[in-house]
DSSP file (Angstrom, degrees, kcal/mol; ACC not computed):
  #  RESIDUE AA STRUCTURE BP1 BP2  ACC     N-H-->O    O-->H-N    N-H-->O    O-->H-N    TCO  KAPPA ALPHA  PHI   PSI    X-CA   Y-CA   Z-CA
    1    1 A M              0   0    0      0, 0.0     2,-0.1     0, 0.0     0, 0.0   0.000 360.0 360.0 360.0 124.0 -115.2  -31.5  -29.6
    2    2 A N     >  -     0   0    0      1,-0.1     4,-1.8     4,-0.0     3,-0.2  -0.277 360.0 -97.9 -86.6 175.9 -115.9  -35.2  -29.8
    3    3 A I  H  > S+     0   0    0      1,-0.2     4,-2.6     2,-0.2     5,-0.2   0.832 119.3  58.8 -64.2 -34.1 -114.7  -38.0  -27.5
    4    4 A T  H  > S+     0   0    0      1,-0.2     4,-2.6     2,-0.2    -1,-0.2   0.937 107.3  46.0 -61.7 -46.5 -111.9  -39.0  -29.9
    5    5 A V  H  > S+     0   0    0      1,-0.2     4,-2.3     2,-0.2    -1,-0.2   0.874 112.1  52.2 -65.2 -36.7 -110.3  -35.6  -29.8
    6    6 A K  H  X S+     0   0    0     -4,-1.8     4,-2.3     2,-0.2    -2,-0.2   0.930 111.4  45.5 -65.1 -44.9 -110.7  -35.5  -26.0
    7    7 A V  H  X S+     0   0    0     -4,-2.6     4,-2.3     2,-0.2    -2,-0.2   0.933 114.3  48.6 -64.6 -44.9 -108.9  -38.8  -25.5
    8    8 A L  H  X S+     0   0    0     -4,-2.6     4,-2.2    -5,-0.2    -1,-0.2   0.892 111.4  50.9 -61.6 -39.1 -106.2  -37.9  -28.0
    9    9 A S  H  X S+     0   0    0     -4,-2.3     4,-2.3    -5,-0.2    -1,-0.2   0.903 109.0  49.9 -66.0 -41.4 -105.7  -34.6  -26.2
   10   10 A V  H  X S+     0   0    0     -4,-2.3     4,-2.4     2,-0.2    -2,-0.2   0.923 111.0  49.6 -63.6 -43.5 -105.4  -36.2  -22.8
   11   11 A L  H  X S+     0   0    0     -4,-2.3     4,-2.1     1,-0.2    -2,-0.2   0.907 111.6  48.5 -62.8 -41.0 -102.8  -38.6  -24.1
   12   12 A C  H  X S+     0   0    0     -4,-2.2     4,-2.7     1,-0.2    -1,-0.2   0.884 109.6  52.9 -66.0 -36.6 -100.8  -35.8  -25.6
   13   13 A L  H  X S+     0   0    0     -4,-2.3     4,-2.7     2,-0.2     5,-0.2   0.906 107.5  51.3 -64.4 -41.1 -101.0  -33.9  -22.4
   14   14 A I  H  X S+     0   0    0     -4,-2.4     4,-2.3     1,-0.2    -2,-0.2   0.928 112.2  47.0 -59.6 -45.0  -99.7  -36.9  -20.5
   15   15 A G  H  X S+     0   0    0     -4,-2.1     4,-2.6     2,-0.2    -2,-0.2   0.900 111.7  50.3 -63.5 -41.2  -96.8  -37.1  -23.0
   16   16 A A  H  X S+     0   0    0     -4,-2.7     4,-2.3     2,-0.2    -2,-0.2   0.918 111.3  47.9 -64.9 -42.8  -96.1  -33.3  -22.7
   17   17 A L  H  X S+     0   0    0     -4,-2.7     4,-2.2     2,-0.2    -1,-0.2   0.904 111.5  50.9 -64.0 -40.1  -96.0  -33.4  -18.9
   18   18 A N  H  X S+     0   0    0     -4,-2.3     4,-2.3    -5,-0.2    -2,-0.2   0.930 111.2  47.4 -63.4 -44.6  -93.7  -36.4  -19.0
   19   19 A W  H  X S+     0   0    0     -4,-2.6     4,-2.7     1,-0.2    -1,-0.2   0.857 109.7  54.4 -66.0 -33.5  -91.3  -34.7  -21.4
   20   20 A G  H  X S+     0   0    0     -4,-2.3     4,-2.6     2,-0.2     5,-0.3   0.915 109.0  47.7 -63.4 -42.1  -91.5  -31.6  -19.2
   21   21 A L  H  X>S+     0   0    0     -4,-2.2     4,-2.4     2,-0.2     6,-1.5   0.890 112.6  49.3 -64.8 -39.2  -90.5  -33.6  -16.2
   22   22 A I  H  X5S+     0   0    0     -4,-2.3     4,-1.4     4,-0.3    -2,-0.2   0.935 114.5  44.9 -64.5 -45.3  -87.6  -35.2  -18.1
   23   23 A G  H  <5S+     0   0    0     -4,-2.7    -2,-0.2     1,-0.2    -1,-0.2   0.890 122.2  35.1 -67.0 -40.6  -86.4  -31.9  -19.4
   24   24 A L  H  <5S+     0   0    0     -4,-2.6    -2,-0.2    -5,-0.2    -3,-0.2   0.886 138.7   9.5 -82.5 -40.3  -86.6  -30.1  -16.1
   25   25 A F  H  <5S-     0   0    0     -4,-2.4    -3,-0.2    -5,-0.3    -2,-0.2   0.462  89.9-117.2-123.9  -3.8  -85.7  -32.7  -13.6
   26   26 A G  S  <<S+     0   0    0     -4,-1.4     2,-0.6    -5,-0.7    -4,-0.3   0.791  70.6 137.5  68.3  26.6  -84.4  -35.8  -15.5
   27   27 A F        -     0   0    0     -6,-1.5     2,-0.9    -9,-0.1    -1,-0.2  -0.931  43.4-158.6-114.3 118.3  -87.4  -37.7  -14.1
   28   28 A D     >  -     0   0    0     -2,-0.6     4,-2.0     1,-0.2     5,-0.1  -0.832   6.3-172.1 -97.0 103.0  -89.4  -40.1  -16.4
   29   29 A L  H  > S+     0   0    0     -2,-0.9     4,-2.4     2,-0.2     5,-0.2   0.878  83.2  52.9 -65.3 -40.0  -92.8  -40.5  -14.7
   30   30 A V  H  > S+     0   0    0      1,-0.2     4,-2.9     2,-0.2     5,-0.4   0.934 111.8  45.4 -62.6 -45.6  -94.0  -43.2  -17.0
   31   31 A A  H  > S+     0   0    0      1,-0.2     4,-2.0     2,-0.2    -1,-0.2   0.859 111.7  53.7 -65.4 -34.1  -90.8  -45.3  -16.4
   32   32 A F  H  < S+     0   0    0     -4,-2.0    -2,-0.2     2,-0.2    -1,-0.2   0.904 115.8  38.5 -65.3 -41.2  -91.2  -44.6  -12.7
   33   33 A I  H  < S+     0   0    0     -4,-2.4    -2,-0.2     1,-0.1    -3,-0.2   0.930 133.2  21.5 -75.6 -46.4  -94.8  -45.9  -12.6
   34   34 A F  H  < S-     0   0    0     -4,-2.9     7,-0.3    -5,-0.2     6,-0.3   0.523 114.4 -98.0-105.1  -7.2  -94.5  -48.8  -15.1
   35   35 A G    ><  -     0   0    0     -4,-2.0     3,-1.6    -5,-0.4     2,-0.3   0.094  53.3 -59.3  98.8 144.4  -90.8  -49.6  -15.0
   36   36 A P  T 3  S-     0   0    0      0, 0.0    -5,-0.0     0, 0.0     6,-0.0  -0.432 117.4 -18.2 -65.6 120.3  -88.1  -48.6  -17.5
   37   37 A M  T 3  S+     0   0    0     -2,-0.3    -2,-0.1     1,-0.1     2,-0.1   0.767  94.7 155.2  53.0  33.4  -88.9  -49.8  -21.0
   38   38 A S    <>  -     0   0    0     -3,-1.6     4,-2.3     1,-0.1     5,-0.2  -0.324  61.9-100.7 -74.2 170.1  -91.4  -52.4  -19.6
   39   39 A I  H  > S+     0   0    0      1,-0.2     4,-1.8     2,-0.2     5,-0.1   0.874 124.0  51.3 -63.2 -36.0  -94.2  -53.5  -21.9
   40   40 A L  H  > S+     0   0    0     -6,-0.3     4,-2.2     2,-0.2    -1,-0.2   0.910 109.9  47.7 -68.4 -41.4  -96.6  -51.2  -20.1
   41   41 A S  H  > S+     0   0    0     -7,-0.3     4,-2.6    -6,-0.2    -2,-0.2   0.886 111.1  51.9 -67.0 -36.3  -94.4  -48.1  -20.5
   42   42 A R  H  X S+     0   0    0     -4,-2.3     4,-2.3     2,-0.2    -1,-0.2   0.870 108.4  51.6 -66.5 -35.6  -93.8  -48.9  -24.1
   43   43 A I  H  X S+     0   0    0     -4,-1.8     4,-2.8     2,-0.2    -2,-0.2   0.925 110.5  48.3 -64.6 -43.9  -97.5  -49.1  -24.6
   44   44 A V  H  X S+     0   0    0     -4,-2.2     4,-2.4     2,-0.2    -2,-0.2   0.940 112.3  48.3 -61.5 -47.2  -98.0  -45.7  -23.0
   45   45 A Y  H  X S+     0   0    0     -4,-2.6     4,-2.2     1,-0.2    -1,-0.2   0.899 113.1  48.6 -60.1 -40.6  -95.2  -44.2  -25.1
   46   46 A T  H  X S+     0   0    0     -4,-2.3     4,-2.7     2,-0.2     5,-0.2   0.917 111.1  49.1 -66.2 -44.1  -96.7  -45.7  -28.3
   47   47 A L  H  X S+     0   0    0     -4,-2.8     4,-2.2     2,-0.2    -2,-0.2   0.890 110.8  50.7 -63.6 -39.0 -100.2  -44.4  -27.4
   48   48 A V  H  X S+     0   0    0     -4,-2.4     4,-1.7    -5,-0.2    -1,-0.2   0.928 112.5  46.6 -63.6 -44.9  -98.9  -41.0  -26.8
   49   49 A G  H  X S+     0   0    0     -4,-2.2     4,-1.9     1,-0.2    -2,-0.2   0.916 113.2  48.1 -64.0 -43.4  -97.0  -40.9  -30.1
   50   50 A L  H  X S+     0   0    0     -4,-2.7     4,-2.6     1,-0.2    -1,-0.2   0.853 108.4  55.1 -66.5 -34.0 -100.1  -42.2  -32.0
   51   51 A S  H  X S+     0   0    0     -4,-2.2     4,-2.4    -5,-0.2    -1,-0.2   0.876 105.8  51.9 -67.0 -35.6 -102.3  -39.7  -30.3
   52   52 A A  H  X S+     0   0    0     -4,-1.7     4,-2.0     2,-0.2    -2,-0.2   0.922 110.9  47.4 -64.6 -42.8 -100.0  -36.9  -31.5
   53   53 A V  H  X S+     0   0    0     -4,-1.9     4,-2.3     1,-0.2    -2,-0.2   0.919 111.2  52.1 -62.9 -43.2 -100.2  -38.2  -35.1
   54   54 A G  H  X S+     0   0    0     -4,-2.6     4,-2.4     1,-0.2    -2,-0.2   0.904 109.0  48.9 -60.4 -42.5 -104.0  -38.5  -34.7
   55   55 A L  H  X S+     0   0    0     -4,-2.4     4,-2.7     1,-0.2    -1,-0.2   0.872 109.6  52.9 -66.3 -36.0 -104.3  -34.9  -33.6
   56   56 A L  H  X S+     0   0    0     -4,-2.0     4,-2.4     2,-0.2    -2,-0.2   0.912 109.8  48.2 -63.9 -41.7 -102.1  -33.7  -36.5
   57   57 A V  H  X S+     0   0    0     -4,-2.3     4,-2.3     2,-0.2    -2,-0.2   0.927 113.2  47.3 -63.7 -45.0 -104.4  -35.5  -38.9
   58   58 A I  H  X S+     0   0    0     -4,-2.4     4,-2.5     1,-0.2    -2,-0.2   0.916 112.5  49.4 -63.2 -43.2 -107.5  -34.0  -37.4
   59   59 A A  H  X S+     0   0    0     -4,-2.7     4,-2.4     1,-0.2    -1,-0.2   0.899 110.4  51.4 -63.4 -39.9 -106.0  -30.6  -37.4
   60   60 A G  H  X S+     0   0    0     -4,-2.4     4,-2.4     2,-0.2    -2,-0.2   0.902 110.5  48.2 -64.1 -40.9 -105.0  -31.0  -41.0
   61   61 A R  H  X S+     0   0    0     -4,-2.3     4,-2.0     2,-0.2    -2,-0.2   0.920 111.9  49.2 -64.8 -43.5 -108.5  -32.0  -42.0
   62   62 A N  H  X S+     0   0    0     -4,-2.5     4,-1.1     1,-0.2    -2,-0.2   0.899 112.3  48.7 -62.8 -40.0 -110.0  -29.1  -40.1
   63   63 A Y  H  X S+     0   0    0     -4,-2.4     4,-0.8     1,-0.2     3,-0.4   0.913 110.3  50.8 -65.1 -42.8 -107.6  -26.7  -41.8
   64   64 A A  H  < S+     0   0    0     -4,-2.4     3,-0.4     1,-0.2    -1,-0.2   0.847 107.7  53.9 -65.8 -33.3 -108.3  -28.1  -45.2
   65   65 A Q  H  < S+     0   0    0     -4,-2.0    -1,-0.2     1,-0.2    -2,-0.2   0.785 106.1  52.9 -71.1 -26.6 -112.1  -27.7  -44.6
   66   66 A R  H  <        0   0    0     -4,-1.1    -1,-0.2    -3,-0.4    -2,-0.2   0.632 360.0 360.0 -84.7 -14.1 -111.7  -24.0  -43.8
   67   67 A I     <        0   0    0     -4,-0.8    -1,-0.2    -3,-0.4    -2,-0.1   0.489 360.0 360.0 -80.6 360.0 -109.8  -23.1  -46.9
């Protein structure tokens, strides 16, 4: 696993944990740390979303190579 996949995985894990907190407790950790819809929280949300897309692309390439 290269560094890109590790970074993307960590960002997705952060997003997953944040959504778990929102779903279970109604608590948005990113908004709590950086402020609701501040520029920093929007950057974090954007990076998490882009990392999910990146992991999907990598997974699709790996799947296509195995066929």
